[in-house]
C-alpha positions as CSV (number, residue, x, y, z in Angstrom):
1,M,0.3,-5.0,-0.3
2,V,-1.8,-2.3,-1.8
3,I,-3.6,-0.1,0.8
4,K,-7.1,0.8,-0.3
5,V,-7.5,4.6,-0.8
6,E,-10.8,4.4,1.2
7,T,-8.8,3.0,4.2
8,M,-6.2,5.7,3.9
9,L,-8.8,8.5,3.7
10,R,-10.8,7.0,6.6
11,E,-7.6,6.9,8.8
12,I,-6.8,10.5,7.9
13,G,-10.4,11.5,9.0
14,I,-11.8,12.2,5.5
15,S,-15.2,10.8,4.9
16,L,-16.8,10.5,1.5
17,D,-20.3,9.4,0.6
18,P,-20.7,5.9,-0.8
19,E,-21.0,6.9,-4.4
20,M,-17.8,8.8,-4.3
21,L,-16.1,5.8,-2.7
22,Q,-17.3,3.6,-5.5
23,V,-15.8,6.0,-8.0
24,L,-12.5,6.1,-6.0
25,D,-12.5,2.3,-5.9
26,L,-12.8,2.1,-9.7
27,L,-10.1,4.7,-10.2
28,Q,-7.8,2.8,-7.9
29,K,-8.4,-0.5,-9.8
30,Q,-8.0,1.1,-13.3
31,K,-5.3,3.5,-14.4
32,K,-7.5,5.7,-16.6
33,V,-11.3,5.7,-17.0
34,S,-13.6,7.8,-19.1
35,E,-16.8,9.3,-17.7
36,E,-18.8,7.0,-20.0
37,Q,-17.0,3.9,-18.6
38,L,-17.6,5.1,-15.0
39,A,-21.3,5.6,-15.8
40,K,-21.6,2.1,-17.2
41,K,-19.7,0.4,-14.4
42,L,-21.6,2.3,-11.7
43,N,-24.9,2.0,-13.4
44,L,-25.4,5.8,-13.1
45,R,-26.3,8.6,-15.5
46,I,-23.3,10.4,-17.0
47,N,-24.3,13.7,-15.4
48,D,-24.4,12.0,-11.9
49,V,-20.9,10.6,-12.6
50,R,-19.7,14.0,-13.6
51,K,-20.9,15.5,-10.4
52,L,-19.2,12.8,-8.3
53,I,-15.9,13.0,-10.2
54,Y,-15.8,16.8,-10.1
55,R,-16.3,16.7,-6.4
56,L,-13.3,14.3,-6.2
57,Y,-11.4,16.6,-8.5
58,E,-12.1,19.6,-6.3
59,K,-10.7,17.7,-3.3
60,G,-7.6,16.8,-5.3
61,F,-8.3,13.1,-5.4
62,A,-8.8,12.8,-9.1
63,T,-7.1,14.2,-12.2
64,Y,-8.0,14.2,-15.8
65,E,-6.7,14.3,-19.3
66,K,-8.6,16.0,-22.1
67,K,-8.4,14.0,-25.4
68,T,-10.0,14.6,-28.8
69,D,-12.7,12.1,-29.6
70,P,-11.4,10.1,-32.7
71,K,-14.9,9.8,-34.0
72,K,-15.9,13.5,-33.5
73,K,-12.9,15.8,-33.9
74,W,-14.7,18.7,-32.3
75,W,-15.7,16.6,-29.2
76,Y,-13.5,16.0,-26.1
77,I,-13.3,12.9,-24.0
78,Y,-12.2,13.3,-20.4
79,V,-10.2,10.4,-19.0
80,W,-9.9,10.3,-15.2
81,S,-7.4,8.8,-12.9
82,L,-6.7,8.7,-9.2
83,N,-4.4,11.4,-8.0
84,R,-2.2,9.0,-6.0
85,D,0.5,11.6,-5.3
86,K,-2.0,14.0,-3.6
87,I,-3.4,11.1,-1.5
88,A,0.1,9.9,-0.6
89,E,1.1,13.4,0.4
90,L,-2.0,13.8,2.6
91,F,-1.4,10.5,4.2
92,L,2.3,11.3,4.8
93,A,1.4,14.7,6.3
94,Y,-1.1,12.9,8.6
95,K,1.5,10.4,9.7
96,K,4.0,13.2,10.4
97,K,1.3,14.9,12.6
98,Q,0.7,11.6,14.4
99,L,4.5,11.2,15.0
100,E,4.7,14.7,16.5
101,K,1.8,14.0,18.7
102,K,3.3,10.7,20.0
103,K,6.7,12.4,20.6
104,K,4.9,15.1,22.7
105,E,3.1,12.4,24.6
106,L,6.4,10.5,25.2
107,F,8.0,13.7,26.4
108,E,5.2,14.3,28.9
109,E,5.3,10.7,30.1
110,E,9.1,10.7,30.5
111,R,9.2,13.8,32.6
112,F,7.5,11.8,35.4
113,A,10.0,9.9,37.5
114,F,7.9,8.9,40.5
115,I,4.5,7.3,41.0
116,C,2.3,6.6,44.0
117,P,1.8,2.9,44.2
118,K,-1.7,3.3,45.7
119,C,-3.4,6.0,43.6
120,N,-1.1,5.8,40.5
121,T,-0.6,9.6,40.5
122,K,2.6,10.5,38.7
123,Y,5.1,13.2,39.7
124,A,8.1,14.8,38.1
125,Y,11.3,14.8,40.2
126,N,10.9,18.4,41.3
127,E,7.3,17.8,42.3
128,A,8.2,14.7,44.3
129,L,11.0,16.6,46.0
130,D,8.6,19.4,47.0
131,I,6.2,16.9,48.6
132,E,9.1,15.0,50.2
133,F,8.4,11.9,48.1
134,T,5.1,11.3,49.8
135,C,1.8,11.3,48.0
136,P,-0.3,14.2,49.4
137,S,-3.6,12.3,48.5
138,C,-2.9,9.0,50.4
139,N,0.3,9.5,52.3
140,E,2.1,6.6,50.5
141,I,5.8,6.9,49.8
142,L,6.4,7.5,46.1
143,I,8.4,4.9,44.1
144,E,10.7,5.6,41.2
145,F,9.8,4.1,37.9
146,T,11.9,3.8,34.8
147,E,9.7,2.8,31.9
148,S,6.0,2.4,32.2
149,P,3.9,0.3,29.7
150,E,2.7,3.6,28.3
151,I,6.2,4.7,27.5
152,K,7.0,1.4,25.9
153,K,3.9,1.6,23.8
154,L,4.7,5.2,22.7
155,K,8.2,4.2,21.8
156,Q,6.9,1.4,19.7
157,D,4.3,3.7,18.0
158,I,7.0,6.3,17.3
159,S,9.3,3.6,15.8
160,R,6.5,2.3,13.6
161,L,5.5,5.8,12.4
162,E,9.1,6.7,11.6
163,K,9.5,3.6,9.5
164,E,6.2,4.3,7.7
165,I,7.2,7.9,7.0
166,S,10.6,6.9,5.8
167,N,9.2,4.3,3.4
168,A,6.5,6.8,2.1
169,E,9.1,9.5,1.6
170,K,11.4,7.1,-0.3
171,R,8.4,6.0,-2.6
172,L,7.5,9.7,-3.3
173,A,11.1,10.6,-4.0
174,E,11.5,7.6,-6.3
175,K,8.3,8.5,-8.1
176,E,9.4,12.1,-8.5
177,K,12.8,11.0,-9.8
178,I,11.1,8.8,-12.5
179,T,8.8,11.7,-13.4
180,K,11.7,14.0,-13.9
181,Q,13.5,11.4,-16.0
182,K,10.5,11.0,-18.2
183,A,10.2,14.8,-18.6
184,T,13.9,15.1,-19.5
185,K,13.5,12.4,-22.1
186,V,10.5,14.1,-23.6
187,A,12.3,17.5,-23.6
188,T,15.3,15.9,-25.3
189,K,13.2,14.2,-27.9
190,V,11.3,17.5,-28.7
191,T,14.7,19.4,-28.9
192,K,16.0,16.8,-31.4
193,Q,12.9,17.0,-33.5
194,K,13.1,20.8,-33.6
195,K,16.8,20.5,-34.8
196,K,15.9,18.0,-37.5
197,S,13.1,20.2,-38.8
198,K,15.4,23.2,-39.2
């Protein structure tokens, strides 16, 4: 299942205007797109497309390749693509922050060992001991609780986030490995060509 970039960015808290989202959507659907193709598909002027794509580039969401126009050798064509790595890294960092937040919440919840059955006020063991296990608000005897629904939910959230982070890190590591292998092949090929030309 492919997650839409728009969904990922929205979850992270990054909002983009509708035109930028249209460009992102096209970049996600196609590997590489020229400014002219974007202008045609979005029914916009080329200058408007350039403004949008440059704003995405400034945020790190788009990358480009500069190619010589085969018809006009002095002219360059800019071919744009989605910077999937940058977006994946942002999403991964966001998930890690969420995980830390959930772990802190779990730590806070787990430190409470007693609860008032009437007003649901929670107390840590030392607090309960100090008040002789009686709620100061309503004089009810505190009861010990092991795992509240909040704790169960936090543990489930933590488990889910850990799996998501692990999977994302594996995908990024695999992609990095493939990129390094390609770079090594290119370097080897260039070295062989240099040796042949000598």
